[in-house]
C-alpha positions in Angstrom: -8.9 -127.0 48.9 -8.3 -130.8 49.8 -11.6 -131.3 49.1 -11.2 -129.7 45.5 -8.3 -131.6 44.5 -10.5 -134.7 45.7 -13.4 -133.6 44.0 -11.3 -132.6 40.4 -9.4 -136.4 41.1 -12.4 -138.2 41.0 -14.1 -136.5 38.0 -11.1 -137.0 35.8 -11.2 -140.7 36.8 -14.8 -142.0 38.1 -14.6 -144.2 34.9 -12.2 -146.8 35.5 -12.7 -148.0 39.4 -9.1 -149.6 39.4 -7.3 -146.4 38.1 -9.5 -144.7 40.2 -8.3 -146.4 43.5 -4.6 -147.0 42.6 -3.7 -143.1 40.9 -6.0 -141.7 44.2 -3.5 -143.5 46.6 -0.5 -142.4 44.4 -1.0 -138.9 43.9 -2.5 -138.2 47.7 0.6 -140.0 48.9 3.1 -138.5 46.9 1.9 -135.4 45.3 -0.7 -133.7 47.3 0.4 -129.9 48.0 -2.2 -128.8 50.2 -1.8 -131.5 52.8 2.2 -132.1 52.7 10.1 -127.9 55.7 11.8 -131.4 56.6 15.4 -130.4 58.3 13.9 -126.7 58.7 17.3 -125.7 58.9 16.3 -121.9 59.5 15.3 -123.0 62.8 16.9 -126.1 63.7 20.5 -124.8 63.7 19.4 -121.4 65.0 21.0 -120.1 68.6 17.8 -118.9 69.2 15.7 -121.7 68.2 14.8 -123.1 71.4 12.6 -126.1 71.1 13.2 -126.2 67.7 17.0 -127.0 67.8 16.0 -130.2 69.9 14.6 -131.9 66.6 17.7 -131.7 64.7 19.5 -132.5 67.6 18.1 -133.0 71.3 21.7 -132.3 73.0 21.5 -128.7 72.1 19.1 -126.2 74.1 21.5 -126.8 76.7 23.9 -124.6 74.8 21.4 -122.0 73.4 21.8 -118.5 73.7 18.6 -118.1 75.1 17.4 -119.6 78.8 13.7 -119.1 78.4 11.8 -120.2 75.2 8.0 -120.5 74.2 6.7 -121.9 71.0 2.9 -120.2 70.1 2.7 -122.4 66.9 4.8 -123.7 64.3 3.7 -125.2 60.7 6.0 -126.6 58.2 5.3 -128.3 55.0 7.7 -130.7 52.7 7.2 -132.7 49.8 9.3 -133.8 46.8 9.1 -136.8 44.6 10.7 -137.6 40.9 7.6 -139.2 39.4 4.6 -136.7 39.1 4.6 -132.9 38.2 2.8 -129.9 37.6 4.1 -128.0 34.2 5.2 -124.6 35.1 3.1 -123.0 33.2 0.6 -124.2 34.9 1.9 -123.6 38.4 1.1 -120.3 40.6 1.6 -120.9 44.4 -1.7 -118.3 44.5 -3.6 -120.5 42.6 -3.4 -123.3 45.3 -3.7 -120.9 48.6 -7.1 -119.0 47.5 -10.4 -119.6 48.9 -11.7 -121.3 45.2 -8.1 -122.7 44.0 -7.6 -122.7 40.5 -6.3 -126.8 40.0 -4.5 -127.9 37.3 -5.9 -130.9 35.2 -5.4 -134.0 35.7 -4.4 -137.0 33.4 -4.0 -135.1 30.7 -0.3 -135.4 29.4 1.1 -131.9 28.6 -1.3 -130.2 30.5 -1.3 -129.4 34.7 -0.1 -132.8 36.5 2.1 -134.7 34.3 4.9 -137.5 34.8 8.2 -137.9 34.1 8.9 -140.6 31.4 11.8 -143.2 33.1 12.9 -145.8 34.1 14.7 -144.5 37.2 12.4 -146.2 40.3 9.9 -144.0 42.0 10.6 -142.2 45.0 8.8 -139.7 47.0 8.6 -137.7 50.5 6.2 -135.6 51.9 6.0 -134.4 55.7 3.4 -132.1 57.4 4.8 -131.3 60.7 3.2 -128.9 63.1 4.1 -127.6 66.2 2.1 -126.8 68.9 2.4 -124.7 72.6 5.6 -125.8 73.6 8.6 -124.8 76.2 11.8 -125.0 76.9 14.0 -123.7 79.9 17.6 -123.9 80.7 18.6 -123.4 83.7 23.0 -124.0 85.0 23.9 -127.0 83.1 20.7 -128.5 82.2 17.6 -128.2 79.9 14.2 -129.1 79.8 11.7 -128.9 77.4 7.9 -130.2 76.9 6.3 -130.1 73.3 2.9 -130.6 71.6 3.3 -131.6 67.7 1.0 -133.0 65.3 2.7 -134.9 61.9 1.4 -136.4 58.7 4.9 -138.3 56.5 4.2 -140.2 54.1 7.1 -142.5 51.7 7.3 -143.8 48.5 10.8 -146.0 48.0 11.9 -147.5 45.2 8.4 -148.1 43.0 9.0 -149.6 39.7 7.7 -146.8 37.0 5.5 -149.6 34.9 3.6 -149.8 38.3 3.6 -146.5 38.8 2.6 -145.3 34.8 -0.1 -148.0 35.4 -1.4 -146.6 38.6 -1.3 -143.3 36.7 -2.6 -144.2 33.1 -4.8 -147.4 34.1 -5.4 -150.4 32.5 -6.3 -149.2 28.9 -2.7 -148.1 28.9 -1.6 -150.3 26.0 2.1 -149.0 25.9 2.1 -151.7 29.0 0.8 -154.6 27.6 2.4 -157.6 26.9 5.6 -157.2 28.8 7.0 -158.9 31.4 7.8 -157.4 34.4 9.8 -158.6 37.7 10.5 -156.6 40.4 12.1 -156.8 43.8 11.2 -154.5 47.3 9.5 -151.3 47.2 7.5 -149.7 49.6 4.5 -147.0 49.6 3.9 -145.8 53.1 1.7 -143.2 54.6 1.0 -142.4 58.4 -0.8 -139.6 60.4 -0.3 -139.1 64.7 0.2 -137.0 67.6 2.3 -136.2 69.9 3.2 -135.1 73.1 6.9 -135.7 73.9 9.7 -133.6 76.2 13.3 -132.8 75.9 16.0 -133.1 78.5 19.5 -132.1 78.0 23.2 -132.1 80.3 26.3 -130.6 80.1 28.4 -133.8 80.9 31.3 -131.7 81.1 32.5 -127.9 80.9 36.5 -127.6 81.3 38.6 -124.4 80.1 37.1 -124.2 76.1 35.9 -127.3 76.1 31.8 -128.1 76.1 30.2 -131.1 76.1 26.4 -132.5 76.5 24.1 -135.2 75.7 20.1 -134.9 75.5 17.4 -136.8 74.8 13.6 -136.7 73.6 11.0 -139.2 74.7 7.9 -138.8 72.5 4.8 -140.8 73.7 2.8 -141.4 69.8 -0.5 -141.3 69.4 -1.4 -142.6 65.4 -4.7 -141.1 64.2 -4.0 -143.3 60.5 -1.8 -145.6 58.8 -1.2 -147.5 55.5 1.5 -149.5 54.3 2.7 -151.4 51.2 5.8 -153.4 51.9 6.7 -155.6 48.7 9.6 -158.4 48.5 8.4 -159.5 44.9 5.7 -159.2 42.1 5.9 -161.1 38.8 3.8 -159.8 36.1 2.3 -159.2 32.7 -0.8 -156.4 32.2 -1.9 -158.7 29.0 -4.7 -156.8 28.2 -6.6 -153.8 29.8 -9.0 -156.7 31.2 -6.6 -159.5 31.9 -3.6 -159.2 34.4 -1.5 -162.2 34.9 0.8 -162.1 38.1 3.0 -165.1 38.2 4.1 -164.1 41.5 3.6 -161.9 44.5 5.0 -162.0 47.6 4.1 -158.7 50.1 2.3 -157.7 52.9 -0.4 -154.5 53.1 -1.4 -153.1 56.5 -3.9 -150.6 57.3 -5.9 -148.6 60.2 -7.9 -146.3 59.1 -10.8 -143.9 60.9 -13.4 -145.3 58.2 -16.3 -148.4 58.6 -14.8 -151.3 57.0 -18.1 -152.7 55.7 -19.7 -149.4 53.9 -17.2 -147.1 54.1 -18.9 -144.4 56.5 -16.0 -141.7 57.7 -15.4 -141.3 60.0 -15.8 -144.7 61.9 -16.9 -145.1 65.5 -14.9 -145.7 68.5 -11.5 -144.1 69.9 -9.9 -141.0 67.6 -6.4 -142.6 67.8 -6.4 -146.1 66.3 -2.9 -146.5 67.7 -0.2 -145.9 70.1 3.1 -146.1 70.1 6.7 -144.2 71.9 9.8 -142.7 69.9 12.9 -141.2 71.1 15.6 -139.0 69.7 19.0 -139.5 71.0 22.0 -136.6 70.4 25.7 -135.3 71.8 27.1 -132.4 71.1 30.5 -130.7 71.1 31.8 -127.2 71.3 35.0 -125.5 71.5 34.4 -122.3 72.8 36.5 -118.9 71.8 38.0 -118.0 75.2 37.9 -119.6 78.3 35.8 -118.2 80.8 36.8 -115.9 83.7 33.7 -115.1 85.1 31.9 -116.7 88.1 28.1 -118.3 87.4 25.2 -116.1 88.1 22.7 -117.1 91.2 19.8 -116.2 88.7 19.5 -118.1 85.8 18.5 -115.4 83.3 22.0 -113.8 84.2 23.6 -116.3 82.6 25.8 -114.9 79.7 26.0 -117.8 76.6 29.7 -118.0 75.8 30.1 -118.0 72.3 31.6 -120.9 70.4 34.0 -121.4 67.8 33.0 -124.4 66.7 30.5 -127.5 67.9 29.5 -130.6 66.2 27.0 -133.0 67.1 25.4 -136.6 66.7 21.9 -137.5 66.4 19.7 -140.4 65.9 16.3 -138.9 65.0 12.8 -141.0 64.8 13.4 -144.3 66.8 10.3 -145.7 67.2 7.3 -146.8 66.5 3.2 -146.7 66.4 1.2 -149.9 66.9 -2.1 -149.8 65.4 -5.0 -152.0 67.4 -8.0 -150.7 66.5 -9.6 -150.4 63.3 -7.1 -152.3 61.8 -5.9 -155.3 59.4 -3.2 -156.8 58.6 -2.9 -158.5 55.1 0.0 -160.9 53.6 0.7 -162.7 49.9 2.9 -165.4 50.3 4.5 -165.9 47.0 0.8 -166.4 45.4 -0.4 -165.8 41.6 -3.1 -165.3 39.8 -4.3 -165.0 35.7 -6.7 -162.3 37.0 -9.4 -162.2 33.9 -11.8 -159.1 34.0 -9.8 -157.1 36.7 -10.9 -154.3 35.0 -14.4 -154.6 36.4 -13.5 -154.9 39.7 -15.9 -152.4 42.2 -15.1 -150.7 44.7 -18.0 -150.5 47.6 -16.5 -151.3 50.7 -12.8 -152.1 52.3 -13.8 -155.2 52.8 -15.0 -156.0 49.4 -12.1 -155.1 48.0 -9.9 -157.3 50.6 -12.0 -160.1 50.2 -12.1 -159.7 46.3 -7.9 -159.8 46.4 -7.8 -162.9 48.9 -10.6 -164.8 46.9 -8.3 -164.7 43.7 -5.1 -165.5 45.3 -6.0 -168.0 47.9 -9.5 -169.3 46.9 -10.7 -168.1 50.5 -12.0 -164.5 51.0 -10.5 -164.1 54.4 -7.0 -166.1 53.7 -4.8 -163.1 53.1 -6.2 -161.5 56.3 -3.1 -162.7 59.1 -4.3 -160.0 62.0 -6.1 -157.0 63.2 -3.1 -155.0 64.3 -0.2 -153.6 62.5 2.6 -151.6 63.6 4.8 -149.1 61.5 8.2 -147.7 61.8 9.1 -143.8 61.9 11.4 -142.8 59.5 14.4 -143.2 61.3 17.5 -141.5 60.7 21.3 -140.5 61.5 22.5 -137.1 61.7 25.6 -135.1 61.9 25.8 -131.1 62.5 28.6 -128.9 61.9 28.4 -125.2 62.7 31.3 -122.6 62.4 32.0 -119.5 63.8 34.2 -117.3 61.4 33.2 -113.7 62.6 31.8 -112.4 65.1 27.3 -113.2 63.8 28.5 -115.0 61.1 28.3 -118.7 60.8 29.2 -121.3 58.6 26.8 -124.8 59.1 26.3 -127.6 57.3 23.8 -131.1 57.9 23.8 -134.4 56.8 20.9 -136.7 57.0 21.5 -140.2 56.7 18.2 -143.0 56.3 18.8 -145.5 58.6 16.9 -149.2 57.7 15.9 -150.5 60.7 12.7 -152.7 60.5 11.1 -153.9 57.6 7.9 -151.8 57.8 8.5 -147.6 58.3 8.3 -145.0 56.3 11.9 -143.5 55.0 13.3 -140.5 55.0 15.7 -139.0 52.1 18.9 -138.6 52.6 20.2 -135.2 52.5 23.3 -132.9 52.9 23.2 -129.1 53.9 25.1 -126.4 53.8 24.1 -122.9 54.5 25.4 -119.7 55.4 24.3 -117.8 58.4 24.1 -114.0 60.4 22.8 -114.0 63.6 21.9 -111.7 66.3 19.0 -111.7 69.0 16.8 -109.7 66.8 17.3 -110.5 63.6 19.0 -113.3 61.5 19.3 -115.0 58.4 19.9 -117.8 56.8 20.8 -119.0 53.0 21.0 -123.0 53.1 22.2 -124.9 49.9 21.5 -128.9 49.8 21.3 -131.7 48.2 18.3 -133.8 48.3 18.9 -137.5 48.4 22.5 -136.8 47.0 20.8 -135.2 43.5 18.6 -132.9 43.6 20.5 -129.1 44.4 18.2 -126.4 46.5 19.0 -122.7 47.3 17.0 -121.7 50.2 16.0 -118.7 52.5 15.1 -118.2 56.2 14.2 -115.3 57.9 13.9 -114.6 62.0 13.0 -111.1 63.3 12.5 -110.8 66.6 10.1 -113.6 67.8 8.7 -114.5 64.0 10.4 -116.7 61.4 9.4 -117.9 58.3 11.9 -119.9 55.7 12.2 -122.9 52.9 14.9 -124.9 51.7 13.3 -124.8 48.1 12.8 -121.2 46.9 11.8 -122.7 43.5 8.9 -124.5 44.6 7.5 -121.5 45.6 7.9 -119.4 41.9 6.9 -121.4 37.9 11.0 -121.1 37.1 10.6 -124.8 36.6 8.3 -128.0 36.4 6.6 -128.0 40.2 8.0 -131.9 41.8 8.0 -130.7 45.3 7.8 -127.3 48.0 9.2 -126.4 51.1 8.1 -124.0 53.6 7.9 -123.1 57.2 6.7 -120.5 60.0 7.0 -119.7 63.4 6.1 -117.9 66.1 7.1 -117.7 69.5 8.6 -115.9 72.3 12.3 -116.1 74.5 14.3 -114.2 76.7 
């Protein structure tokens, strides 16, 4: 299916190399339904979530209703943006999932893929998260876990709408001609990696009805590919379909991809993973138990009975880390440079090195002047999360989660803000969760999660599965695991 989308895109855009290159980058960064849940609220807030709960707060695993958890496989996909969309009459989820997918037309306004005419900055976030074989074990006042995971994350933050329109329409779109544009900071980043991680949580204090725990996830990261554009200022005028007057450009571009930069052959020779890094998640959790424990602790860990709580609150910092790419990598800097670029529409794309040399020559008069290093680093989408869970009736819970992005480095992926309120009914054999969320604090969404024994399925955006409205994103996750 991904190849079919690529072929469809290429066939629509092949006539213009600049339009082809820029639109493909925009399309696959923020609007690739086959390649793209974010918080997985149904799994991460459940008392039967096991190793999944550590993804929201690593301190939560030690206060679980299960003592041994094995994840067989879990996959989730999240996509949302405020620029590209598919007309609701052209969107059918089944069309995308079939062996011969029926794809919407790209580039024809009013049919298939289109874009919103807006003056707002373009934002988008895509996250593919696959949790492989993993295990979690709670014994006494501590819990340990091991997990394997593969992720692809893309983010667009603050992209000026005129640049997004140019990437979609091409230089021949005369509505953009002759207008002076001057923009501040924006960034576009995407990264794929595999990780091996460990979770540890410990009971700091347990006295009477009070319970306090702390936890950490330590994750070894192995980067497969990464690309980042960090622009601090761009001042330009599109004079015509062949002339681009760039008065100032202050930006960094870094990339590491499994492709031969001289001839674009894929995959390139060398190591599979082009970068390495480390990340941590930190968390604390306080719970107020419903009753003061009166029974002594059993000798066998499997005989422990969960001491129910009235409420619990948690605080966590997630995705604190980065990947340094040192193989097949380049970092280019354009330090407040400008150029009157005539015949910009004739720029070809024979290879990556050919393209970067052309840009460097235009701005510096030297094909290698923009190249600053053969390595670059890209940070994860660090965020602060607050959680609260209240059991107002046996088996019935009211939960709220707040996620706030943290900007800790100049070059990093960006996670959108999110506020979630959910109602949950939970037993050992069956669970249902209905979350209401505000994506980026302005897009309301309703979801549904169901667990039956060891199989879970959920979404935080039911509308993304149907054609009730224009399609701007999707959220879906599933997990198969075993626990006792």
